[in-house]
Each structure stands twice: as structure tokens, then as C-alpha cells.
N, C-alpha and C positions, 0 to 999 in steps of 0.2 A: 302238459304241459299244469295241472291239479298238481301234477308234485309240489312244483314248485311257489302252486299258490298257495299253500297248506302251508309250509314251511315259512312264506311269510305273515299268514293270516297267526300262524306260530312270535310273530316277533313281534308284530307289529297290532293287531289285533286282543282288548284283556284278556285272560281267564275264566269264569264264570266260576265252575269248580271250585274252585283257589280259595275262591268271593265268597262256596257256599251264597250264591242269588238264586231266591227261593220265586219261584219260575208268574209262579202268582203276582205275583210285584212289580215282579219285571216293567220296566216298559215296555214301545212300542218299538223304539231303538235298537234294544239292548238284545227282542226278541228276535228283532234284523239279525243283532250281527252272528244271534249260534244260527238262527235259518243258514245264513251264510257259512261260518264252517262247517255246516254240518255237511252242507250238499257239495262244497269245494271235498269236503271228506271222506264221503263217500266216492265219489272221479278218483279220489285217487289212487284208494286201496282198491279201486280195478284194474 
């Protein structure tokens, strides 16, 4: 299930690494997206 969510995240959510987003200037929504992607990715790897 988490592998499917990880693929959906890759397609649907923005990639802040390519945009070189500074975490100190990120909005709460951007931080929430980063946290969600991290959560799903760590679960998909296990």
C-alpha cells in the first residue's frame, strides 16, 4: 500500500529538492507535504 502511495506522491506532489526550497522559508503547507512524503517513503522502503 505504501509503495502505491509513494508513486502517487511522486506524480502528484511537488518536488522541493529540484526547486531548492529553503526549509527555513518554507510555509506550513510545504512543510506538511515534506513530512507526508517522508512518512510514506520510509514506510514504503520497509
